[in-house]
mmCIF file as Biopython writes it, N, C-alpha, C and O atoms, coordinates in Angstrom:
data_model
#
loop_
_atom_site.group_PDB
_atom_site.id
_atom_site.type_symbol
_atom_site.label_atom_id
_atom_site.label_alt_id
_atom_site.label_comp_id
_atom_site.label_asym_id
_atom_site.label_entity_id
_atom_site.label_seq_id
_atom_site.pdbx_PDB_ins_code
_atom_site.Cartn_x
_atom_site.Cartn_y
_atom_site.Cartn_z
_atom_site.occupancy
_atom_site.B_iso_or_equiv
_atom_site.auth_seq_id
_atom_site.auth_asym_id
_atom_site.pdbx_PDB_model_num
ATOM 1   N N  . MET A ? 1  ? -20.244 12.687  -2.382 1.0 0.0 1  A 1 
ATOM 2   C CA . MET A ? 1  ? -18.941 13.316  -2.123 1.0 0.0 1  A 1 
ATOM 3   C C  . MET A ? 1  ? -18.248 12.613  -0.955 1.0 0.0 1  A 1 
ATOM 4   O O  . MET A ? 1  ? -17.071 12.262  -1.043 1.0 0.0 1  A 1 
ATOM 5   N N  . GLU A ? 2  ? -18.990 12.408  0.147  1.0 0.0 2  A 1 
ATOM 6   C CA . GLU A ? 2  ? -18.373 11.786  1.318  1.0 0.0 2  A 1 
ATOM 7   C C  . GLU A ? 2  ? -17.939 10.353  1.007  1.0 0.0 2  A 1 
ATOM 8   O O  . GLU A ? 2  ? -16.834 9.940   1.357  1.0 0.0 2  A 1 
ATOM 9   N N  . LYS A ? 3  ? -18.832 9.593   0.337  1.0 0.0 3  A 1 
ATOM 10  C CA . LYS A ? 3  ? -18.478 8.212   0.001  1.0 0.0 3  A 1 
ATOM 11  C C  . LYS A ? 3  ? -17.269 8.191   -0.919 1.0 0.0 3  A 1 
ATOM 12  O O  . LYS A ? 3  ? -16.377 7.360   -0.754 1.0 0.0 3  A 1 
ATOM 13  N N  . LYS A ? 4  ? -17.234 9.102   -1.888 1.0 0.0 4  A 1 
ATOM 14  C CA . LYS A ? 4  ? -16.111 9.141   -2.824 1.0 0.0 4  A 1 
ATOM 15  C C  . LYS A ? 4  ? -14.820 9.434   -2.068 1.0 0.0 4  A 1 
ATOM 16  O O  . LYS A ? 4  ? -13.778 8.850   -2.368 1.0 0.0 4  A 1 
ATOM 17  N N  . LEU A ? 5  ? -14.885 10.336  -1.089 1.0 0.0 5  A 1 
ATOM 18  C CA . LEU A ? 5  ? -13.697 10.684  -0.307 1.0 0.0 5  A 1 
ATOM 19  C C  . LEU A ? 5  ? -13.224 9.467   0.483  1.0 0.0 5  A 1 
ATOM 20  O O  . LEU A ? 5  ? -12.027 9.193   0.567  1.0 0.0 5  A 1 
ATOM 21  N N  . ILE A ? 6  ? -14.189 8.738   1.064  1.0 0.0 6  A 1 
ATOM 22  C CA . ILE A ? 6  ? -13.851 7.550   1.846  1.0 0.0 6  A 1 
ATOM 23  C C  . ILE A ? 6  ? -13.175 6.517   0.950  1.0 0.0 6  A 1 
ATOM 24  O O  . ILE A ? 6  ? -12.164 5.922   1.323  1.0 0.0 6  A 1 
ATOM 25  N N  . PHE A ? 7  ? -13.752 6.310   -0.251 1.0 0.0 7  A 1 
ATOM 26  C CA . PHE A ? 7  ? -13.165 5.337   -1.173 1.0 0.0 7  A 1 
ATOM 27  C C  . PHE A ? 7  ? -11.759 5.765   -1.563 1.0 0.0 7  A 1 
ATOM 28  O O  . PHE A ? 7  ? -10.862 4.931   -1.685 1.0 0.0 7  A 1 
ATOM 29  N N  . SER A ? 8  ? -11.568 7.064   -1.760 1.0 0.0 8  A 1 
ATOM 30  C CA . SER A ? 8  ? -10.243 7.561   -2.148 1.0 0.0 8  A 1 
ATOM 31  C C  . SER A ? 8  ? -9.236  7.282   -1.033 1.0 0.0 8  A 1 
ATOM 32  O O  . SER A ? 8  ? -8.111  6.858   -1.298 1.0 0.0 8  A 1 
ATOM 33  N N  . GLN A ? 9  ? -9.645  7.521   0.212  1.0 0.0 9  A 1 
ATOM 34  C CA . GLN A ? 9  ? -8.743  7.277   1.339  1.0 0.0 9  A 1 
ATOM 35  C C  . GLN A ? 9  ? -8.427  5.791   1.443  1.0 0.0 9  A 1 
ATOM 36  O O  . GLN A ? 9  ? -7.290  5.419   1.730  1.0 0.0 9  A 1 
ATOM 37  N N  . ALA A ? 10 ? -9.432  4.930   1.210  1.0 0.0 10 A 1 
ATOM 38  C CA . ALA A ? 10 ? -9.225  3.488   1.284  1.0 0.0 10 A 1 
ATOM 39  C C  . ALA A ? 10 ? -8.253  3.052   0.203  1.0 0.0 10 A 1 
ATOM 40  O O  . ALA A ? 10 ? -7.348  2.259   0.459  1.0 0.0 10 A 1 
ATOM 41  N N  . ASP A ? 11 ? -8.439  3.576   -1.020 1.0 0.0 11 A 1 
ATOM 42  C CA . ASP A ? 11 ? -7.538  3.216   -2.120 1.0 0.0 11 A 1 
ATOM 43  C C  . ASP A ? 11 ? -6.117  3.645   -1.792 1.0 0.0 11 A 1 
ATOM 44  O O  . ASP A ? 11 ? -5.170  2.905   -2.057 1.0 0.0 11 A 1 
ATOM 45  N N  . MET A ? 12 ? -5.959  4.826   -1.220 1.0 0.0 12 A 1 
ATOM 46  C CA . MET A ? 12 ? -4.622  5.330   -0.879 1.0 0.0 12 A 1 
ATOM 47  C C  . MET A ? 12 ? -3.997  4.418   0.180  1.0 0.0 12 A 1 
ATOM 48  O O  . MET A ? 12 ? -2.812  4.090   0.109  1.0 0.0 12 A 1 
ATOM 49  N N  . PHE A ? 13 ? -4.812  4.012   1.167  1.0 0.0 13 A 1 
ATOM 50  C CA . PHE A ? 13 ? -4.309  3.145   2.234  1.0 0.0 13 A 1 
ATOM 51  C C  . PHE A ? 13 ? -3.815  1.828   1.653  1.0 0.0 13 A 1 
ATOM 52  O O  . PHE A ? 13 ? -2.722  1.368   1.984  1.0 0.0 13 A 1 
ATOM 53  N N  . TYR A ? 14 ? -4.636  1.211   0.771  1.0 0.0 14 A 1 
ATOM 54  C CA . TYR A ? 14 ? -4.238  -0.068  0.181  1.0 0.0 14 A 1 
ATOM 55  C C  . TYR A ? 14 ? -3.011  0.095   -0.697 1.0 0.0 14 A 1 
ATOM 56  O O  . TYR A ? 14 ? -2.160  -0.794  -0.748 1.0 0.0 14 A 1 
ATOM 57  N N  . THR A ? 15 ? -2.912  1.230   -1.392 1.0 0.0 15 A 1 
ATOM 58  C CA . THR A ? 15 ? -1.752  1.473   -2.257 1.0 0.0 15 A 1 
ATOM 59  C C  . THR A ? 15 ? -0.484  1.557   -1.413 1.0 0.0 15 A 1 
ATOM 60  O O  . THR A ? 15 ? 0.538   0.963   -1.757 1.0 0.0 15 A 1 
ATOM 61  N N  . VAL A ? 16 ? -0.555  2.300   -0.302 1.0 0.0 16 A 1 
ATOM 62  C CA . VAL A ? 16 ? 0.612   2.436   0.584  1.0 0.0 16 A 1 
ATOM 63  C C  . VAL A ? 16 ? 0.960   1.080   1.195  1.0 0.0 16 A 1 
ATOM 64  O O  . VAL A ? 16 ? 2.132   0.712   1.270  1.0 0.0 16 A 1 
ATOM 65  N N  . ALA A ? 17 ? -0.057  0.344   1.629  1.0 0.0 17 A 1 
ATOM 66  C CA . ALA A ? 17 ? 0.176   -0.971  2.236  1.0 0.0 17 A 1 
ATOM 67  C C  . ALA A ? 17 ? 0.822   -1.906  1.218  1.0 0.0 17 A 1 
ATOM 68  O O  . ALA A ? 17 ? 1.767   -2.625  1.542  1.0 0.0 17 A 1 
ATOM 69  N N  . GLY A ? 18 ? 0.309   -1.897  -0.015 1.0 0.0 18 A 1 
ATOM 70  C CA . GLY A ? 18 ? 0.868   -2.754  -1.066 1.0 0.0 18 A 1 
ATOM 71  C C  . GLY A ? 18 ? 2.313   -2.391  -1.347 1.0 0.0 18 A 1 
ATOM 72  O O  . GLY A ? 18 ? 3.154   -3.275  -1.511 1.0 0.0 18 A 1 
ATOM 73  N N  . ALA A ? 19 ? 2.610   -1.100  -1.405 1.0 0.0 19 A 1 
ATOM 74  C CA . ALA A ? 19 ? 3.980   -0.654  -1.678 1.0 0.0 19 A 1 
ATOM 75  C C  . ALA A ? 19 ? 4.901   -1.109  -0.546 1.0 0.0 19 A 1 
ATOM 76  O O  . ALA A ? 19 ? 6.027   -1.539  -0.796 1.0 0.0 19 A 1 
ATOM 77  N N  . SER A ? 20 ? 4.428   -1.018  0.691  1.0 0.0 20 A 1 
ATOM 78  C CA . SER A ? 20 ? 5.244   -1.426  1.839  1.0 0.0 20 A 1 
ATOM 79  C C  . SER A ? 20 ? 5.540   -2.922  1.767  1.0 0.0 20 A 1 
ATOM 80  O O  . SER A ? 20 ? 6.662   -3.353  2.033  1.0 0.0 20 A 1 
ATOM 81  N N  . VAL A ? 21 ? 4.525   -3.710  1.405  1.0 0.0 21 A 1 
ATOM 82  C CA . VAL A ? 21 ? 4.709   -5.161  1.313  1.0 0.0 21 A 1 
ATOM 83  C C  . VAL A ? 21 ? 5.725   -5.491  0.227  1.0 0.0 21 A 1 
ATOM 84  O O  . VAL A ? 21 ? 6.623   -6.306  0.441  1.0 0.0 21 A 1 
ATOM 85  N N  . LEU A ? 22 ? 5.587   -4.858  -0.942 1.0 0.0 22 A 1 
ATOM 86  C CA . LEU A ? 22 ? 6.525   -5.121  -2.042 1.0 0.0 22 A 1 
ATOM 87  C C  . LEU A ? 22 ? 7.938   -4.733  -1.632 1.0 0.0 22 A 1 
ATOM 88  O O  . LEU A ? 22 ? 8.894   -5.448  -1.931 1.0 0.0 22 A 1 
ATOM 89  N N  . THR A ? 23 ? 8.071   -3.600  -0.946 1.0 0.0 23 A 1 
ATOM 90  C CA . THR A ? 23 ? 9.396   -3.149  -0.503 1.0 0.0 23 A 1 
ATOM 91  C C  . THR A ? 23 ? 9.993   -4.157  0.476  1.0 0.0 23 A 1 
ATOM 92  O O  . THR A ? 23 ? 11.180  -4.475  0.400  1.0 0.0 23 A 1 
ATOM 93  N N  . SER A ? 24 ? 9.169   -4.657  1.392  1.0 0.0 24 A 1 
ATOM 94  C CA . SER A ? 24 ? 9.652   -5.634  2.372  1.0 0.0 24 A 1 
ATOM 95  C C  . SER A ? 24 ? 10.112  -6.905  1.673  1.0 0.0 24 A 1 
ATOM 96  O O  . SER A ? 24 ? 11.159  -7.458  2.011  1.0 0.0 24 A 1 
ATOM 97  N N  . ILE A ? 25 ? 9.327   -7.374  0.689  1.0 0.0 25 A 1 
ATOM 98  C CA . ILE A ? 25 ? 9.682   -8.594  -0.041 1.0 0.0 25 A 1 
ATOM 99  C C  . ILE A ? 25 ? 11.014  -8.401  -0.761 1.0 0.0 25 A 1 
ATOM 100 O O  . ILE A ? 25 ? 11.895  -9.258  -0.686 1.0 0.0 25 A 1 
ATOM 101 N N  . LEU A ? 26 ? 11.159  -7.278  -1.456 1.0 0.0 26 A 1 
ATOM 102 C CA . LEU A ? 26 ? 12.411  -7.014  -2.173 1.0 0.0 26 A 1 
ATOM 103 C C  . LEU A ? 26 ? 13.576  -6.935  -1.191 1.0 0.0 26 A 1 
ATOM 104 O O  . LEU A ? 26 ? 14.675  -7.405  -1.487 1.0 0.0 26 A 1 
ATOM 105 N N  . TYR A ? 27 ? 13.335  -6.338  -0.019 1.0 0.0 27 A 1 
ATOM 106 C CA . TYR A ? 27 ? 14.382  -6.211  0.997  1.0 0.0 27 A 1 
ATOM 107 C C  . TYR A ? 27 ? 14.840  -7.593  1.467  1.0 0.0 27 A 1 
ATOM 108 O O  . TYR A ? 27 ? 16.038  -7.867  1.541  1.0 0.0 27 A 1 
ATOM 109 N N  . PHE A ? 28 ? 13.866  -8.465  1.787  1.0 0.0 28 A 1 
ATOM 110 C CA . PHE A ? 28 ? 14.222  -9.800  2.265  1.0 0.0 28 A 1 
ATOM 111 C C  . PHE A ? 28 ? 14.950  -10.588 1.185  1.0 0.0 28 A 1 
ATOM 112 O O  . PHE A ? 28 ? 15.906  -11.303 1.485  1.0 0.0 28 A 1 
ATOM 113 N N  . ILE A ? 29 ? 14.510  -10.468 -0.078 1.0 0.0 29 A 1 
ATOM 114 C CA . ILE A ? 29 ? 15.169  -11.181 -1.176 1.0 0.0 29 A 1 
ATOM 115 C C  . ILE A ? 29 ? 16.617  -10.711 -1.290 1.0 0.0 29 A 1 
ATOM 116 O O  . ILE A ? 29 ? 17.527  -11.513 -1.501 1.0 0.0 29 A 1 
ATOM 117 N N  . THR A ? 30 ? 16.820  -9.399  -1.147 1.0 0.0 30 A 1 
ATOM 118 C CA . THR A ? 30 ? 18.179  -8.855  -1.258 1.0 0.0 30 A 1 
ATOM 119 C C  . THR A ? 30 ? 19.050  -9.355  -0.104 1.0 0.0 30 A 1 
ATOM 120 O O  . THR A ? 30 ? 20.208  -9.718  -0.309 1.0 0.0 30 A 1 
ATOM 121 N N  . VAL A ? 31 ? 18.492  -9.375  1.108  1.0 0.0 31 A 1 
ATOM 122 C CA . VAL A ? 31 ? 19.252  -9.817  2.282  1.0 0.0 31 A 1 
ATOM 123 C C  . VAL A ? 31 ? 19.584  -11.303 2.171  1.0 0.0 31 A 1 
ATOM 124 O O  . VAL A ? 31 ? 20.712  -11.716 2.440  1.0 0.0 31 A 1 
ATOM 125 N N  . LEU A ? 32 ? 18.596  -12.101 1.774  1.0 0.0 32 A 1 
ATOM 126 C CA . LEU A ? 32 ? 18.826  -13.542 1.677  1.0 0.0 32 A 1 
ATOM 127 C C  . LEU A ? 32 ? 19.636  -13.852 0.429  1.0 0.0 32 A 1 
ATOM 128 O O  . LEU A ? 32 ? 19.939  -15.015 0.162  1.0 0.0 32 A 1 
#
């Protein structure tokens, strides 16, 4: 249970980080 919770939190973190990176890339493309 604890390991599964940790993995879930890690997946959520990477998902948020990935979304932020994609948003930043799209933002820079739009600005440039």
